[in-house]
MOPAC internal coordinates of N, CA, C and O (Angstrom, degrees):
PM7 1SCF
backbone

  N    0.0000 0     0.00 0     0.00 0    0    0    0
  C    1.4322 1     0.00 0     0.00 0    1    0    0
  C    1.4214 1   110.94 1     0.00 0    2    1    0
  O    1.2310 1   115.85 1   -41.48 1    3    2    1
  N    1.3213 1   125.48 1   138.52 1    3    2    1
  C    1.4584 1   128.75 1   178.21 1    5    3    2
  C    1.4977 1   113.84 1  -102.53 1    6    5    3
  O    1.2310 1   120.38 1   -46.05 1    7    6    5
  N    1.3145 1   116.88 1   133.95 1    7    6    5
  C    1.4055 1   124.36 1   174.03 1    9    7    6
  C    1.5347 1   109.32 1   -79.78 1   10    9    7
  O    1.2310 1   120.27 1   139.86 1   11   10    9
  N    1.2588 1   117.10 1   -40.14 1   11   10    9
  C    1.4659 1   123.42 1  -173.62 1   13   11   10
  C    1.5105 1   111.59 1  -136.91 1   14   13   11
  O    1.2310 1   120.42 1   -29.72 1   15   14   13
  N    1.3629 1   116.80 1   150.28 1   15   14   13
  C    1.4330 1   120.40 1   166.54 1   17   15   14
  C    1.5486 1   102.81 1  -138.96 1   18   17   15
  O    1.2310 1   120.82 1   -56.86 1   19   18   17
  N    1.2986 1   116.03 1   123.14 1   19   18   17
  C    1.4952 1   121.16 1  -171.15 1   21   19   18
  C    1.5452 1   108.79 1  -129.69 1   22   21   19
  O    1.2310 1   121.97 1   -36.63 1   23   22   21
  N    1.3104 1   113.83 1   143.37 1   23   22   21
  C    1.4642 1   115.48 1   177.87 1   25   23   22
  C    1.5556 1   105.56 1   -93.74 1   26   25   23
  O    1.2310 1   120.60 1   -79.85 1   27   26   25
  N    1.2600 1   116.46 1   100.15 1   27   26   25
  C    1.4342 1   125.05 1  -173.60 1   29   27   26
  C    1.5681 1   111.23 1   -77.24 1   30   29   27
  O    1.2310 1   121.96 1   -39.42 1   31   30   29
  N    1.3106 1   113.86 1   140.58 1   31   30   29
  C    1.4244 1   118.61 1   175.61 1   33   31   30
  C    1.5832 1   110.86 1   -57.89 1   34   33   31
  O    1.2310 1   121.40 1   -47.26 1   35   34   33
  N    1.2543 1   114.94 1   132.74 1   35   34   33
  C    1.5621 1   121.26 1   178.12 1   37   35   34
  C    1.4561 1   115.68 1    67.13 1   38   37   35
  O    1.2310 1   118.75 1  -171.42 1   39   38   37
  N    1.3834 1   119.99 1     8.58 1   39   38   37
  C    1.5033 1   119.95 1  -176.82 1   41   39   38
  C    1.4958 1   113.69 1  -140.29 1   42   41   39
  O    1.2310 1   117.88 1   161.58 1   43   42   41
  N    1.2701 1   121.63 1   -18.42 1   43   42   41
  C    1.4972 1   120.28 1  -176.28 1   45   43   42
  C    1.5471 1   110.74 1    90.20 1   46   45   43
  O    1.2310 1   121.61 1    19.64 1   47   46   45
  N    1.3318 1   114.52 1  -160.36 1   47   46   45
  C    1.4912 1   120.23 1  -173.87 1   49   47   46
  C    1.6078 1   109.23 1   -71.66 1   50   49   47
  O    1.2310 1   120.33 1   -48.49 1   51   50   49
  N    1.3016 1   116.98 1   131.51 1   51   50   49
  C    1.3905 1   126.42 1   179.28 1   53   51   50
  C    1.5912 1   107.03 1  -128.93 1   54   53   51
  O    1.2310 1   120.80 1   -44.72 1   55   54   53
  N    1.3542 1   116.08 1   135.28 1   55   54   53
  C    1.4313 1   118.90 1  -178.06 1   57   55   54
  C    1.5208 1   110.50 1  -114.75 1   58   57   55
  O    1.2310 1   122.29 1   -24.43 1   59   58   57
  N    1.4007 1   113.22 1   155.57 1   59   58   57
  C    1.4475 1   122.51 1   173.21 1   61   59   58
  C    1.5181 1   107.75 1  -116.75 1   62   61   59
  O    1.2310 1   119.90 1   -64.45 1   63   62   61
  N    1.2825 1   117.79 1   115.55 1   63   62   61
  C    1.5192 1   121.06 1   178.91 1   65   63   62
  C    1.5452 1   108.78 1   -83.89 1   66   65   63
  O    1.2310 1   122.33 1   -18.25 1   67   66   65
  N    1.3056 1   113.14 1   161.75 1   67   66   65
  C    1.4518 1   119.28 1   171.68 1   69   67   66
  C    1.4992 1   113.61 1   -58.91 1   70   69   67
  O    1.2310 1   121.83 1   138.65 1   71   70   69
  N    1.3298 1   114.10 1   -41.35 1   71   70   69
  C    1.4920 1   120.12 1   177.65 1   73   71   70
  C    1.5252 1   110.90 1   -60.32 1   74   73   71
  O    1.2310 1   119.48 1   134.79 1   75   74   73
  N    1.3111 1   118.61 1   -45.21 1   75   74   73
  C    1.4705 1   123.19 1   178.76 1   77   75   74
  C    1.4714 1   110.22 1   -62.89 1   78   77   75
  O    1.2310 1   119.49 1   134.17 1   79   78   77
  N    1.3737 1   118.57 1   -45.83 1   79   78   77
  C    1.4643 1   123.38 1  -179.46 1   81   79   78
  C    1.5233 1   108.92 1   -60.86 1   82   81   79
  O    1.2310 1   119.34 1   139.05 1   83   82   81
  N    1.3389 1   118.87 1   -40.95 1   83   82   81
  C    1.4996 1   118.62 1   178.94 1   85   83   82
  C    1.5793 1   111.21 1   -67.64 1   86   85   83
  O    1.2310 1   120.78 1   146.43 1   87   86   85
  N    1.3367 1   116.12 1   -33.57 1   87   86   85
  C    1.4532 1   122.00 1   172.76 1   89   87   86
  C    1.5341 1   111.70 1   -60.05 1   90   89   87
  O    1.2310 1   122.68 1   129.87 1   91   90   89
  N    1.3488 1   112.47 1   -50.13 1   91   90   89
  C    1.4427 1   115.10 1  -179.56 1   93   91   90
  C    1.5081 1   117.21 1   -61.72 1   94   93   91
  O    1.2310 1   120.84 1   130.43 1   95   94   93
  N    1.3150 1   116.00 1   -49.57 1   95   94   93
  C    1.4533 1   118.36 1   179.35 1   97   95   94
  C    1.5612 1   112.91 1   -71.46 1   98   97   95
  O    1.2310 1   119.61 1   155.62 1   99   98   97
  N    1.3141 1   118.34 1   -24.38 1   99   98   97
  C    1.4380 1   122.26 1   169.96 1  101   99   98
  C    1.5298 1   114.91 1   -64.78 1  102  101   99
  O    1.2310 1   121.00 1   139.31 1  103  102  101
  N    1.2511 1   115.70 1   -40.69 1  103  102  101
  C    1.4675 1   119.10 1  -179.92 1  105  103  102
  C    1.5472 1   112.90 1   -91.90 1  106  105  103
  O    1.2310 1   120.66 1   152.98 1  107  106  105
  N    1.3331 1   116.35 1   -27.02 1  107  106  105
  C    1.4844 1   120.48 1  -177.31 1  109  107  106
  C    1.5669 1   107.46 1  -135.36 1  110  109  107
  O    1.2310 1   120.04 1  -104.72 1  111  110  109
  N    1.3072 1   117.53 1    75.28 1  111  110  109
  C    1.3956 1   123.68 1  -174.19 1  113  111  110
  C    1.6004 1   113.93 1   -54.66 1  114  113  111
  O    1.2310 1   122.05 1   151.08 1  115  114  113
  N    1.3320 1   113.69 1   -28.92 1  115  114  113
  C    1.5352 1   115.18 1   176.93 1  117  115  114
  C    1.4810 1   113.35 1   -63.64 1  118  117  115
  O    1.2310 1   120.07 1   161.89 1  119  118  117
  N    1.2917 1   117.47 1   -18.11 1  119  118  117
  C    1.4384 1   120.03 1  -179.02 1  121  119  118
  C    1.5285 1   116.44 1   -71.42 1  122  121  119
  O    1.2310 1   120.34 1   166.67 1  123  122  121
  N    1.3659 1   116.95 1   -13.33 1  123  122  121
  C    1.4422 1   121.59 1   178.37 1  125  123  122
  C    1.5134 1   112.17 1   -59.26 1  126  125  123
  O    1.2310 1   119.74 1   152.58 1  127  126  125
  N    1.3913 1   118.11 1   -27.42 1  127  126  125
  C    1.4149 1   119.02 1   177.30 1  129  127  126
  C    1.5487 1   115.10 1   -88.55 1  130  129  127
  O    1.2310 1   121.50 1  -178.99 1  131  130  129
  N    1.3132 1   114.73 1     1.01 1  131  130  129
  C    1.4885 1   116.20 1  -174.60 1  133  131  130
  C    1.5429 1   113.10 1  -112.74 1  134  133  131
  O    1.2310 1   119.14 1  -176.55 1  135  134  133
  N    1.3479 1   119.24 1     3.45 1  135  134  133
  C    1.4339 1   121.26 1  -179.22 1  137  135  134
  C    1.5522 1   112.22 1   -51.56 1  138  137  135
  O    1.2310 1   120.95 1   140.99 1  139  138  137
  N    1.3271 1   115.79 1   -39.01 1  139  138  137
  C    1.4991 1   120.06 1  -179.26 1  141  139  138
  C    1.5257 1   111.78 1   -65.43 1  142  141  139
  O    1.2310 1   118.75 1   165.89 1  143  142  141
  N    1.3079 1   119.99 1   -14.11 1  143  142  141
  C    1.4179 1   123.67 1  -178.91 1  145  143  142
  C    1.5063 1   114.74 1   -96.45 1  146  145  143
  O    1.2310 1   119.71 1   172.33 1  147  146  145
  N    1.3447 1   118.16 1    -7.67 1  147  146  145
  C    1.4354 1   121.26 1   177.26 1  149  147  146
  C    1.4571 1   113.16 1   -58.98 1  150  149  147
  O    1.2310 1   119.32 1   137.26 1  151  150  149
  N    1.3592 1   118.90 1   -42.74 1  151  150  149
  C    1.4188 1   123.57 1   178.72 1  153  151  150
  C    1.5518 1   111.91 1   -56.74 1  154  153  151
  O    1.2310 1   121.43 1   130.15 1  155  154  153
  N    1.3587 1   114.86 1   -49.85 1  155  154  153
  C    1.4718 1   122.48 1   176.97 1  157  155  154
  C    1.5104 1   113.67 1   -60.59 1  158  157  155
  O    1.2310 1   122.73 1   137.62 1  159  158  157
  N    1.3355 1   112.37 1   -42.38 1  159  158  157
  C    1.5083 1   115.50 1   179.92 1  161  159  158
  C    1.5320 1   113.58 1   -64.50 1  162  161  159
  O    1.2310 1   121.07 1   145.16 1  163  162  161
  N    1.3615 1   115.55 1   -34.84 1  163  162  161
  C    1.4648 1   117.40 1   178.78 1  165  163  162
  C    1.4937 1   115.69 1   -85.06 1  166  165  163
  O    1.2310 1   120.69 1   149.99 1  167  166  165
  N    1.3038 1   116.28 1   -30.01 1  167  166  165
  C    1.4623 1   118.89 1   179.93 1  169  167  166
  C    1.4982 1   115.73 1   -83.30 1  170  169  167
  O    1.2310 1   122.53 1   144.82 1  171  170  169
  N    1.4016 1   112.76 1   -35.18 1  171  170  169
  C    1.4327 1   118.66 1  -176.00 1  173  171  170
  C    1.5023 1   109.25 1  -135.28 1  174  173  171
  O    1.2310 1   117.99 1  -114.13 1  175  174  173
  N    1.3208 1   121.43 1    65.87 1  175  174  173
  C    1.4953 1   123.04 1  -178.10 1  177  175  174
  C    1.4775 1   109.36 1   -73.23 1  178  177  175
  O    1.2310 1   122.51 1   -16.07 1  179  178  177
  N    1.3115 1   112.80 1   163.93 1  179  178  177
  C    1.5037 1   120.06 1   170.02 1  181  179  178
  C    1.4682 1   109.57 1   -84.19 1  182  181  179
  O    1.2310 1   119.21 1   144.02 1  183  182  181
  N    1.3486 1   119.11 1   -35.98 1  183  182  181
  C    1.4514 1   124.27 1   179.25 1  185  183  182
  C    1.5090 1   106.70 1  -158.86 1  186  185  183
  O    1.2310 1   121.50 1   -32.76 1  187  186  185
  N    1.3738 1   114.73 1   147.24 1  187  186  185
  C    1.4229 1   123.82 1   173.80 1  189  187  186
  C    1.5391 1   106.30 1  -118.50 1  190  189  187
  O    1.2310 1   121.92 1   -55.72 1  191  190  189
  N    1.3533 1   113.93 1   124.28 1  191  190  189
  C    1.4909 1   123.12 1   179.87 1  193  191  190
  C    1.4976 1   106.97 1  -109.39 1  194  193  191
  O    1.2310 1   122.41 1   -40.63 1  195  194  193
  N    1.3672 1   112.99 1   139.37 1  195  194  193
  C    1.5238 1   118.25 1   169.82 1  197  195  194
  C    1.4646 1   105.57 1   -93.94 1  198  197  195
  O    1.2310 1   121.50 1   -48.20 1  199  198  197
  N    1.2654 1   114.73 1   131.80 1  199  198  197
  C    1.5478 1   122.76 1   176.41 1  201  199  198
  C    1.4741 1   111.26 1   -52.06 1  202  201  199
  O    1.2310 1   118.60 1   -47.05 1  203  202  201
  N    1.3240 1   120.27 1   132.95 1  203  202  201
  C    1.4452 1   120.71 1   175.57 1  205  203  202
  C    1.5835 1   114.30 1   -70.99 1  206  205  203
  O    1.2310 1   122.38 1   167.35 1  207  206  205
  N    1.3610 1   113.05 1   -12.65 1  207  206  205
  C    1.5013 1   116.10 1  -178.00 1  209  207  206
  C    1.5575 1   111.14 1  -101.60 1  210  209  207
  O    1.2310 1   120.43 1   160.57 1  211  210  209
  N    1.3698 1   116.79 1   -19.43 1  211  210  209
  C    1.4794 1   119.67 1  -178.81 1  213  211  210
  C    1.4741 1   110.60 1  -150.37 1  214  213  211
  O    1.2310 1   118.88 1   -70.50 1  215  214  213
  N    1.3343 1   119.74 1   109.50 1  215  214  213
  C    1.4742 1   120.33 1  -173.05 1  217  215  214
  C    1.5994 1   109.90 1   -68.82 1  218  217  215
  O    1.2310 1   118.64 1   173.65 1  219  218  217
  N    1.3078 1   120.19 1    -6.35 1  219  218  217
  C    1.4538 1   119.76 1   178.85 1  221  219  218
  C    1.6345 1   108.93 1   -96.13 1  222  221  219
  O    1.2310 1   120.63 1  -174.14 1  223  222  221
  N    1.2791 1   116.40 1     5.86 1  223  222  221
  C    1.4962 1   119.65 1   176.19 1  225  223  222
  C    1.4769 1   106.14 1  -112.16 1  226  225  223
  O    1.2310 1   121.14 1   -57.13 1  227  226  225
  N    1.3067 1   115.43 1   122.87 1  227  226  225
  C    1.4700 1   125.42 1   178.35 1  229  227  226
  C    1.5540 1   111.53 1  -117.70 1  230  229  227
  O    1.2310 1   120.89 1   -43.70 1  231  230  229
  N    1.2857 1   115.90 1   136.30 1  231  230  229
  C    1.4338 1   122.34 1  -175.44 1  233  231  230
  C    1.5870 1   107.57 1  -110.63 1  234  233  231
  O    1.2310 1   120.67 1   -70.38 1  235  234  233
  N    1.2806 1   116.33 1   109.62 1  235  234  233
  C    1.5111 1   125.15 1   179.22 1  237  235  234
  C    1.5615 1   107.70 1   -87.85 1  238  237  235
  O    1.2310 1   121.88 1   -63.40 1  239  238  237
  N    1.2816 1   114.00 1   116.60 1  239  238  237
  C    1.4545 1   118.90 1   178.05 1  241  239  238
  C    1.5064 1   113.36 1  -105.93 1  242  241  239
  O    1.2310 1   120.22 1   -47.24 1  243  242  241
  N    1.3654 1   117.18 1   132.76 1  243  242  241
  C    1.5105 1   122.29 1   175.55 1  245  243  242
  C    1.4530 1   107.80 1  -132.30 1  246  245  243
  O    1.2310 1   120.20 1   -56.45 1  247  246  245
  N    1.3477 1   117.23 1   123.55 1  247  246  245
  C    1.4866 1   118.81 1   177.73 1  249  247  246
  C    1.5050 1   108.54 1   -77.40 1  250  249  247
  O    1.2310 1   123.09 1   -44.80 1  251  250  249
  N    1.3960 1   111.69 1   135.20 1  251  250  249
  C    1.3785 1   124.74 1   175.37 1  253  251  250
  C    1.5254 1   110.16 1  -138.34 1  254  253  251
  O    1.2310 1   120.87 1   -76.16 1  255  254  253
  N    1.3446 1   115.94 1   103.84 1  255  254  253
  C    1.4468 1   119.16 1  -173.74 1  257  255  254
  C    1.5024 1   111.72 1    64.69 1  258  257  255
  O    1.2310 1   120.95 1    57.65 1  259  258  257
  N    1.3149 1   115.80 1  -122.35 1  259  258  257
  C    1.4646 1   120.79 1  -177.10 1  261  259  258
  C    1.5589 1   111.15 1   -96.92 1  262  261  259
  O    1.2310 1   119.90 1  -178.53 1  263  262  261
  N    1.2595 1   117.79 1     1.47 1  263  262  261
  C    1.5215 1   119.16 1  -179.85 1  265  263  262
  C    1.4747 1   112.55 1  -125.70 1  266  265  263
  O    1.2310 1   119.58 1   -19.40 1  267  266  265
  N    1.2836 1   118.41 1   160.60 1  267  266  265
  C    1.4375 1   128.19 1   170.12 1  269  267  266
  C    1.5580 1   104.73 1   -95.27 1  270  269  267
  O    1.2310 1   121.44 1   -47.23 1  271  270  269
  N    1.3495 1   114.85 1   132.77 1  271  270  269
  C    1.4947 1   119.30 1   162.49 1  273  271  270
  C    1.4778 1   104.57 1   -88.25 1  274  273  271
  O    1.2310 1   120.07 1   -51.05 1  275  274  273
  N    1.3195 1   117.48 1   128.95 1  275  274  273
  C    1.4242 1   122.69 1   178.16 1  277  275  274
  C    1.5030 1   107.68 1  -115.39 1  278  277  275
  O    1.2310 1   120.80 1   -57.00 1  279  278  277
  N    1.3896 1   116.08 1   123.00 1  279  278  277
  C    1.4675 1   119.74 1   176.60 1  281  279  278
  C    1.5143 1   104.61 1  -114.54 1  282  281  279
  O    1.2310 1   121.12 1   -57.76 1  283  282  281
  N    1.3249 1   115.47 1   122.24 1  283  282  281
  C    1.4209 1   119.62 1  -176.48 1  285  283  282
  C    1.4868 1   112.07 1  -102.71 1  286  285  283
  O    1.2310 1   118.86 1   -52.55 1  287  286  285
  N    1.3278 1   119.77 1   127.45 1  287  286  285
  C    1.4177 1   125.36 1  -178.28 1  289  287  286
  C    1.4613 1   115.09 1  -118.38 1  290  289  287
  O    1.2310 1   119.17 1   -29.90 1  291  290  289
  N    1.3265 1   119.19 1   150.10 1  291  290  289
  C    1.4769 1   124.60 1   171.02 1  293  291  290
  C    1.4928 1   105.92 1   -97.73 1  294  293  291
  O    1.2310 1   119.22 1   -63.97 1  295  294  293
  N    1.3132 1   119.10 1   116.03 1  295  294  293
  C    1.4416 1   123.69 1  -166.28 1  297  295  294
  C    1.5243 1   112.88 1   -75.59 1  298  297  295
  O    1.2310 1   119.11 1   150.28 1  299  298  297
  N    1.3353 1   119.30 1   -29.72 1  299  298  297
  C    1.4501 1   117.40 1  -178.50 1  301  299  298
  C    1.6008 1   110.27 1   -86.76 1  302  301  299
  O    1.2310 1   120.89 1   150.15 1  303  302  301
  N    1.3405 1   115.90 1   -29.85 1  303  302  301
  C    1.4391 1   120.42 1   175.64 1  305  303  302
  C    1.5520 1   114.18 1   -85.34 1  306  305  303
  O    1.2310 1   120.32 1   164.71 1  307  306  305
  N    1.3508 1   116.99 1   -15.29 1  307  306  305
  C    1.4102 1   121.99 1   176.76 1  309  307  306
  C    1.5767 1   114.98 1    60.98 1  310  309  307
  O    1.2310 1   121.44 1  -133.37 1  311  310  309
  N    1.3416 1   114.85 1    46.63 1  311  310  309
  C    1.4566 1   115.92 1   176.46 1  313  311  310
  C    1.5402 1   108.87 1  -144.38 1  314  313  311
  O    1.2310 1   122.54 1   -16.25 1  315  314  313
  N    1.3307 1   112.75 1   163.75 1  315  314  313
  C    1.4378 1   119.83 1  -178.50 1  317  315  314
  C    1.5436 1   104.14 1   -88.75 1  318  317  315
  O    1.2310 1   121.83 1   -54.34 1  319  318  317
  N    1.3932 1   114.10 1   125.66 1  319  318  317
  C    1.5071 1   118.23 1  -178.84 1  321  319  318
  C    1.5122 1   110.49 1   -90.86 1  322  321  319
  O    1.2310 1   119.76 1   142.77 1  323  322  321
  N    1.3193 1   118.06 1   -37.23 1  323  322  321
  C    1.4800 1   118.98 1  -179.72 1  325  323  322
  C    1.5597 1   106.28 1  -165.19 1  326  325  323
  O    1.2310 1   120.34 1    -4.20 1  327  326  325
  N    1.2419 1   116.96 1   175.80 1  327  326  325
  C    1.5063 1   125.95 1  -179.07 1  329  327  326
  C    1.4863 1   106.47 1  -155.69 1  330  329  327
  O    1.2310 1   121.48 1   -31.39 1  331  330  329
  N    1.3832 1   114.77 1   148.61 1  331  330  329
  C    1.5130 1   115.81 1   176.82 1  333  331  330
  C    1.5547 1   103.13 1  -166.25 1  334  333  331
  O    1.2310 1   121.83 1    -2.96 1  335  334  333
  N    1.3244 1   114.11 1   177.04 1  335  334  333
  C    1.4337 1   121.45 1   177.95 1  337  335  334
  C    1.5523 1   106.91 1  -112.15 1  338  337  335
  O    1.2310 1   121.34 1   -25.11 1  339  338  337
  N    1.3373 1   115.05 1   154.89 1  339  338  337
  C    1.4450 1   121.39 1  -177.30 1  341  339  338
  C    1.5971 1   105.27 1  -155.49 1  342  341  339
  O    1.2310 1   122.83 1   -19.92 1  343  342  341
  N    1.3110 1   112.19 1   160.08 1  343  342  341
  C    1.5019 1   114.41 1   179.54 1  345  343  342
  C    1.5553 1   111.20 1  -101.20 1  346  345  343
  O    1.2310 1   120.31 1  -174.72 1  347  346  345
  N    1.3134 1   117.00 1     5.28 1  347  346  345
  C    1.5020 1   121.88 1   175.77 1  349  347  346
  C    1.4716 1   115.56 1  -151.65 1  350  349  347
  O    1.2310 1   119.66 1   -25.41 1  351  350  349
  N    1.2524 1   118.26 1   154.59 1  351  350  349
  C    1.4402 1   121.75 1   179.20 1  353  351  350
  C    1.5260 1   109.67 1   -67.49 1  354  353  351
  O    1.2310 1   120.88 1   -44.84 1  355  354  353
  N    1.3386 1   115.92 1   135.16 1  355  354  353
  C    1.3900 1   121.80 1  -178.87 1  357  355  354
  C    1.5218 1   115.04 1   -68.86 1  358  357  355
  O    1.2310 1   118.50 1   -21.35 1  359  358  357
  N    1.3094 1   120.47 1   158.65 1  359  358  357
  C    1.5204 1   120.21 1  -179.81 1  361  359  358
  C    1.5142 1   108.16 1   -83.69 1  362  361  359
  O    1.2310 1   123.00 1   -26.18 1  363  362  361
  N    1.2897 1   111.86 1   153.82 1  363  362  361
  C    1.4395 1   122.38 1  -178.07 1  365  363  362
  C    1.5817 1   111.57 1   147.80 1  366  365  363
  O    1.2310 1   120.71 1     0.21 1  367  366  365
  N    1.2534 1   116.25 1  -179.79 1  367  366  365
  C    1.5116 1   120.55 1   178.45 1  369  367  366
  C    1.5154 1   108.43 1   -76.09 1  370  369  367
  O    1.2310 1   120.05 1   -45.53 1  371  370  369
  N    1.2638 1   117.51 1   134.47 1  371  370  369
  C    1.5202 1   122.36 1   170.66 1  373  371  370
  C    1.4768 1   109.06 1   -73.81 1  374  373  371
  O    1.2310 1   122.20 1   -59.94 1  375  374  373
  N    1.3702 1   113.40 1   120.06 1  375  374  373
  C    1.4906 1   120.22 1   173.68 1  377  375  374
  C    1.4967 1   110.32 1   -88.97 1  378  377  375
  O    1.2310 1   120.33 1   148.49 1  379  378  377
  N    1.3535 1   116.97 1   -31.51 1  379  378  377
  C    1.4107 1   122.35 1  -175.84 1  381  379  378
  C    1.4720 1   110.60 1  -162.09 1  382  381  379
  O    1.2310 1   118.15 1   -36.01 1  383  382  381
  N    1.3261 1   121.12 1   143.99 1  383  382  381
  C    1.4770 1   122.40 1  -178.38 1  385  383  382
  C    1.5490 1   107.41 1  -143.86 1  386  385  383
  O    1.2310 1   121.13 1   -45.10 1  387  386  385
  N    1.3247 1   115.44 1   134.90 1  387  386  385
  C    1.4476 1   121.05 1   176.59 1  389  387  386
  C    1.5525 1   108.22 1   -65.49 1  390  389  387
  O    1.2310 1   120.10 1   -39.05 1  391  390  389
  N    1.2700 1   117.41 1   140.95 1  391  390  389
  C    1.4685 1   121.03 1   174.55 1  393  391  390
  C    1.5328 1   113.51 1   -72.31 1  394  393  391
  O    1.2310 1   120.10 1   180.00 1  395  394  393

């Protein structure tokens, strides 16, 4: 069952399953207050980074206050793998950047 289905910038429809949501809040409990921002992070990110370890993993960064919300997607499987907050943009190739 999917909680969300979002049309992500540069990737098309991406879903968030209940299983993945439980994984996210289990490992990153602070994310429970950011679910409403997933849509914005994927539709209107500040920067999209390609993982240096896997070119099918993209990290969508959206600045909220003092932190970036990072929503990580698998591009070929079209689902959110995880999400977390960070104070800086992660390393990797820039796939897209807001002007």
